C-alpha positions in Angstrom: 262.4 147.4 -22.8 259.4 149.8 -20.9 256.4 147.5 -22.2 257.0 144.3 -19.8 258.2 146.5 -16.8 254.8 148.9 -17.3 252.5 145.9 -17.9 253.8 144.7 -14.4 253.0 147.6 -12.7 249.9 148.4 -14.3 248.7 144.5 -13.6 249.3 145.2 -9.8 247.6 148.9 -9.8 244.5 146.2 -10.2 245.1 143.9 -7.3 243.6 144.9 -3.7 246.3 145.7 -1.4 249.1 145.9 -3.9 247.6 148.7 -5.5 248.8 150.8 -2.6 252.1 150.7 -3.9 251.5 151.3 -7.2 252.1 154.9 -7.4 255.7 154.7 -6.1 256.4 151.8 -8.8 255.0 154.2 -11.4 257.3 156.6 -10.1 260.3 154.5 -9.8 259.5 153.0 -13.4 259.3 156.8 -14.5 263.0 157.5 -13.0 264.5 154.6 -14.6 263.2 155.1 -17.6 263.8 158.9 -17.7 267.7 158.3 -16.6 267.8 155.6 -19.7 266.5 158.0 -22.1 268.4 161.1 -21.4 271.9 159.3 -20.4 271.4 157.8 -23.8 271.9 161.1 -25.8 275.7 161.6 -24.5 276.0 157.9 -24.8 274.7 157.8 -28.4 277.2 160.3 -29.5 280.0 158.1 -28.5 278.3 155.5 -30.4 277.2 153.0 -27.4 274.7 150.6 -28.1 271.6 150.4 -25.8 273.0 147.2 -23.6 276.1 149.6 -22.8 273.4 152.4 -21.3 271.6 150.0 -19.5 274.8 148.6 -17.9 276.1 151.9 -17.4 273.4 153.0 -15.5 272.8 150.2 -13.5 276.3 150.4 -12.3 275.6 153.6 -10.6 272.1 153.3 -9.8 271.1 155.7 -7.1 273.0 158.6 -9.0 270.8 157.3 -12.3 267.6 157.2 -10.1 268.5 160.2 -8.4 268.7 162.2 -11.7 265.8 160.7 -13.4 263.8 161.1 -10.2 264.3 164.7 -10.1 263.9 165.0 -14.0 260.5 163.1 -13.5 259.3 165.4 -10.9 260.1 168.3 -12.7 258.5 167.8 -15.9 255.1 167.1 -13.8 255.5 171.2 -13.5 253.5 173.1 -15.6 255.8 176.1 -17.4 258.8 174.4 -15.7 258.5 171.3 -18.0 259.7 173.4 -21.0 263.1 174.4 -19.6 263.7 170.5 -17.9 264.2 168.6 -21.2 267.0 171.0 -22.1 268.5 171.0 -18.9 268.3 167.3 -18.3 270.1 167.1 -21.7 272.8 168.7 -20.1 272.5 167.3 -17.0 272.8 163.7 -18.2 275.9 164.7 -20.2 277.4 166.0 -17.1 276.1 162.7 -15.3 278.0 160.7 -18.3 280.9 162.3 -18.2 281.6 162.5 -14.5 280.3 159.4 -13.4 279.1 157.0 -16.5 281.5 157.4 -18.4 284.8 155.7 -19.5 287.5 156.3 -17.3 
C-alpha cells in the first residue's frame, strides 16, 4: 500500500520544478501513513480488516490527517519521540472510539 505512493513522491523529487513540492508531499504521505498505522491498533482489536481501516480513515480524512500530522511532527523531536508512540496509540484509540468507530 505504501510503496506505490512513496515511489510516486520519490520520482517527483527528481523532476525540476515539481521537486519544490516534494517535502510537502512527503509530510502528507507520512501523516497519512501514521494515521493508518496507529488507527489500525484499536481496529485490529475488533478484528477489522485493513480495507476497513482505510475506509474509516478516509471517511474522516481531515481528523485523520490532523492526527497523523501531529504524530509525524512529534516523532521528529528527539526525546519526545520516546513518549509519542504510546500517546499516539491512546490518541488513535480515542479517535476510533469517538469519530471512526461504529455508531
